[in-house]
N, C-alpha and C positions, 0 to 999 in steps of 0.2 A: 429495291427503295433504300432511300437515301435514312441518315441514319435519324435528318430532325424528324421525317413524314412518317420513322417506324417511332421514335418517341410519342412523339405528336396523339400515333395511334393506340400508345400504352397510354399517353395520358388522360385519352378520353375515355377509356375502359376504364382504368382505375378514376379517374370520376364517377363512373355509374353505377361503381360500388358502394351498396349499402350503407350507411349512417346514421346509426342514431343512439339512440340513451335505448330504446324499448329493446334496439336488436342487442345491445352488450346487456341487458339482463337478461333477454330471456334465452340466453345461451347458455350452453356448460362451461363446467370449469374448464375438462382439456382443449372445449371449443375460444372460450378467452383464451387459453396460453397458444395456444397455435393463434390468432386471430393477432396478437401481440410481438410473436415471431415474423408472421409472416411482412406484418406493416412495419419491421424492423430492415429485416429483408429488400425493405421496398425501399423502407426512405436511404440504405447503404445504396442499393443503384442509382436514383436518383444524386445519390452524395457526387457518387462516380463520373457521372456525364456531366454536375455540373462542374468541377475539381478541372475535367478534362478542355470539358468550355470557354472556361474559364481561364485557362492556361496555354488556349489558345489565342482567347483576346485579349491576350497579357504580352505576349508574342506577337501580336501586329499594334499594340499599342506604345513598343519599347521609345522612351523618350527620344533617341534619336531620331527617330521620326517626323518629332516635332507634332503640327497640327497637324498633320495629313495621321498618326493614329485613331487609328479604330476608338480607341475609349475618347478621344480629347474631340472626334469628330459627328459620336452620339450625345456630347453637350456634358461629358466630365472632365473634373478634369485631374483626376485619379481612374488607374482599371479599378478599384477597391470602391471608388462609389457607382462607380458603372455596375460591378457588382452587386452592389446594395440595394440599388436606384432599380436594375431589371429585374432581381429575384424576391426581393423583400426581405436578405438575408443581414444578418448583426453584422455590425462591423467587424466580431473577434470573428463571425463563418467564413466571411467573405475574405480576411486575410487566411487563414488556413487555405478555405477553397481556393484561392490565391498559388499559394504555398505550395500546394499539393498537384496543381497542378502544371505548377512551373516544373515540375518532378516529371510527370510525363512528358516533357516536352524532350526530355534529355535522353537516347536514343540508351539505351542497354539500362538504364540505371532499375534497379530491379524493384526500391518503391515503389517509381510512377509505374512501370509493367506490373503489380500487382493490384493500384491500384485501378488499374484500365481492364485488367481481367474478370473484376469480382471477386479474390480473392481474398482482400483485404481493404477494409473499410474508409473511407476519406480520415474519421475520426480515429481509429489506426493506425493510419498512416500517420503523421500525426504524431501519436505519442510515437511508436518509434524512432521515428527523425528526431522528438524533441528529447528525445531518450541517447540516443547515442551522438548528440551534436558534443559534439568539442574531446571529443574523440581522440586523440595523435596515435594514429596503426594504421597500419598499411593498407589501401586500400581494395587486397583483393579478402583479405581478416573482414573491414567494414562490409562488406558484399555478403562473408561467410552469414557473419553476425544477422546483416537481416534477414538473408532468407532463412533463417532460425527463426525469430520474431516473427515474422509470416507466418510460419508452421502454426507455432506458440499462440497466435490473434486470434484463433477461431475460439480459443480455449482460457480468455482472457479480456478483461472491460476494457477498455480506453486504458482506465484508470489502471488495475492493473498491469494493464501493460507497460507503461511509461514509466514504473514502478521496474519489471524486469527487465526494462530496456538500460533503467539504468544499470541496475547488477552486471548487464551481458557488459556497459561503455564503462568498467569500472574493471572489469579483466581483462580486458583490451586494452586499458590503459589504467594501473596498475599508479605507475610514476606520476596520474598527469592528477591524482585524489589532495593529495595536497595543496598543489593548486586551486582546486574545486573546490574546495576546500576555504581559501584562501579567497576568493571572492564571491563566496555564499558570508561569509563572515567578515566582507567590506561591506556587505550590506544591507548588516545590519542599523535601523532606527529606532527610534521613538521622540515622536514628531506630536508637540499638543498644541488644539485648536482651540480657541473661544470662539463658541458658537452668539448667536445676538442674543441669543435668551436666556444666557447666564452660567449652560452649561459649558465644562468644558469638555473633550475629545482627545483619549490620546491612541495614536494610530504606532503599535510597534508590529516593526519588522522585525522577527528575534532569528539567528542560525541553527544549522541543529545540536549541535553542541548546548547551546541555553535554551534549547528548547528540552531537556534533559531534568531541566531543572524544573522549568513553569510550566510546563507541564501537567508535571508530577502533584505543582500545590494545587492549579484548577482541577484536576483529577482530586485530589481527596477534599477540597471546597464541593465539590458538587455532584462527583458519583453517584451518594446515591439519589440526586434526582435525575439522571441521566439514560438509569437501568446500570449502574455499579454494581458491584459484591456483595456480598452478602455475608455477618459478619457474627463471629461464633462469642468473640468477648464481648458480657453482659453492658461496658461500661459503651463498645464502640458502636453494640445494636443502641443502643440509649439512645447515642449521641445520631445513626439516621436515621431514626423514627422521627428525632426533634427534626431536622430538615426537609423532611419529606411531609412533615405538618407549618413548616413554615407557611407564612402567605408569605414572604418578599420572592419574587422572578426567582429561575435560576442564574438568570445571568446577576439581578442584584443581589444575590447572594455568592455569586463569584467577585464581587466588587466591593461588596463588605471586605469579607477575604484576605484580595489583594491589600484595599487600605486599612487594613488591622495588620498586616504584615507588614508591608512599611511602616506601621508606626512604631511595633515593639520590634521589627526587626528580624533575626532568629526563633523570640520565644513567641512565639501566635500562642493563644489561648489553646484547648483541645476543642471546645466548646465550638468555635469558629471556625478551626481547618484538622479535618479529621487525620488526626495521627502529626506527632511533633515530632522534630529533630530535621535535623539541616537534610533535606535532600538530595539523592544520591545517585547521579547519572552511571550506569552497567557500561562498560565497555566491555567489549569481548574481542580478544584478538588470541591467536593461539601463540605457547612459550616460549618455543624455539622464532619464532618470528618477535616478540617480547624485545626478547634474549640480543635475534643476530642485528635489529633492526631495519629489520625487510617487513614485505604483507602491507598489514592495514589495521584495524579495529571495526569494530562494527559495535553501534551505541543497539542495546538491547531496548524496545520496546518497535523504533520506527524505523529501523534496520539499514539508518544514511550509515554513508564509511565515513570515518575519519580517517590522517593521515597516518603515521607509525609515528609521526617524531609527535602529535598530538597528543596521542597513546603513552607514551614514555613519558612525560609530561604529566599527565593524569596519576600517571604510576607513582609519578616520583612524588608530588602533592598528597592525592588521597591512599596511597599502598595500594597495596596487591589481593586478590582472595588465589586462592587454589582449586580447580578444576577436575578435577583428573575422570574423559570421557573416554569412553571406547569408543569400539570403530563401528557400533551401530547408532550413533548419537546418543546413547544414557549415559547419562552422568553417576559414576559411579562411589565417588565423595565429592568431600566440597570442604576437602584442609583441613576436618580430624577425623578424629579414629574412630572414637565411638556410631554409634547409632547416629543418623540424622535425625535432627527435630524438626519442627513442624516449620518453624523459621527458613530454617536452611536447608529442607523439600519445597519449599512456596521457590527461592533464588533455585533452585538445582530445575525443577520446568519453569519458573520461565527460560532458562540458559536454555535447554532444552527441548522447547514447545515454538515460544519467541511471542505465545501468545495465544488466543486463542486457538483451538486446534482442529477445527469445523471448516471443513469445504468452505470458503470462500471466505470468512467473515475477516475484518482485519481489527479486532479490537485485540488492545496490549495486554501485556502480563497484570500490569497496577487492575484492568479491567473482572479480572476472570477472578476463577473460584479453580483449588484443584479436586478432583471429581474421580472417582473409587473406583475402574470399569470393573473389577465386582462387588459386587452391591455389597453396602461393607457388614448388613447382622445377616440376611440369606446364605451369602458366599462363604461367610468371614471372611469381609475383604479386605487384604493386609496394605500398610500403609507405604510399602514397597513404594520407591519411584519408578517402575520397569509397571507394576498395575495401577499409579495414578495418570490424569493429561489435566491440562488447563484449559476447562470454557467461559465464557462470557457464560453471564448469570441466565441471557436471553437462553444461549441450546442449553448452559444444563438443565436446567427448569423443561426445555423441548425436547431434549432426550429423555425427561424422566416422568413428564403425561406421557410421553406417544407411544413411551416404545421402542424407540431407539437403541442400539446397541455397540458397545464400541469394546473389539477385542484386539487382543492383541496375536500375530504371527509372523511367523523371525523376524523377529524384532521389528516388529512394522505395527504401525493402525489401524485398524478396518472401520469403517460405520457400518453396521447395517441395516436399512432402513425397518420399521415392523413388517412383523407380516402380513398383514392384511393387506400392503399398500404393494408387496414385491419389490425386483428391480436388486440389480448387485449387487456389494458391497463397494463403499469407497474407500479410497486413500487414504489415508488424513498425513499432511508432511507439513513436518515445524515450520514453520511462519520466520523464525529467524533465520537471518542469510550470514551469520556467523554460523551457525551450524550442518546447514547444508555446505559450506563451504570447506569445515572439518571432514563430515565425511567425506567430501568429491575427495579432497587429497591426501585417504588415505584407501580409498581405494584399491584395489593390488589391480595392474595391468592386465592385459583380456593373456591368459596361459600360464601366467604365475599364482604363484602357492596359496593362498588363502593371509592373509598378513593378521599379526598376533590381535589380538581382542582388546590390548589393554594399548595405550600410546601417550605419550609423553605430556600431561598437563594443558592443560588451555587457562589464561588467566584475566581475570576477571580486574578491570581496573575499575574503583570505585571511589 
């Protein structure tokens, strides 16, 4: 049976599968989840066939063929137009299918082969391709990186896989961080449009370093309306509750806050913008790298990298704060000899956890609350750093209300499901790229004696 005949048979079978709201409503939770998984698997297979056919069609539509090319003979101006008209795909999906399909046409291409054999979806392949794009590294290293990312694709959705691929790219081509940073900064822009009804519109594209300031201000203004952290200070609680009762939409609140910020510069009233003072861009960098002018820094929260030159410029203009970190990634001290106070502990937890430590959650540190893994009253839980983790409000409430537990074992944190659910505990991994890199650089080589538990301090440029 030919591929097209087999595919036609499969489509006919799939078309006969019942698709009704009543069938969904009557299914158990387990059945709905299995339905969702199988539908995703079917889409993954279908997308692979689409990319493979699109790649071959594009090969037969090479511009050198002129009017004899397949796309032109079918009445389409470009291969992209033919994919759109033949499949009903959007322009973006057509471009991705053609791009990934082109990889499958290259003999020995790791990514194209993974798509063809079904181990990697088209969306995952595009994430890997885009994430590694621009890396100046030998072909053999790029192939190894691609193979690694293909193995990790099964446990990461395409958005997280893209971030992971960018991390790998920066490890392969650390020297290129400065140029990539310059490209992003060069794309920054703020445009004003005059709409016909009298409204105005700003379109603002800003780079990761600028985002460290802008995003914090936006979060301050809107986080209570978007599930941000709870507050223990009575004034902050009152402000948060007032915003939750405010009749304005979240978008209107943000607009008014930025308007007031522009009007009064840095002196924004606390009833308009939660918190006061100049926003700080916290960049994590190893002390030896900062001194030697090597390596790179990582912006806290977003995990975007900055060249060491940019980090040194930030340190020069804004100063540094020293954090002593052991080989397991625990913050031992934050530039003070006495016991750490709450504000300093929160900074230390942000450095270590990089955001909500719950698996799969992407909330940054500014959206998180400090959770005692030992119940504060029942277990007389201490406020030591090793007995606390960062959790966003949603997962903090979920943990307390549904019976989840977090424990620390051998320097790692584990999430245990409620007793009535069963299941194995899950290892909780820091979301901080800087911390993962710190721990990795201090892992002893195989067969070597364990390293000391204390290492040169990392620096925080803020």
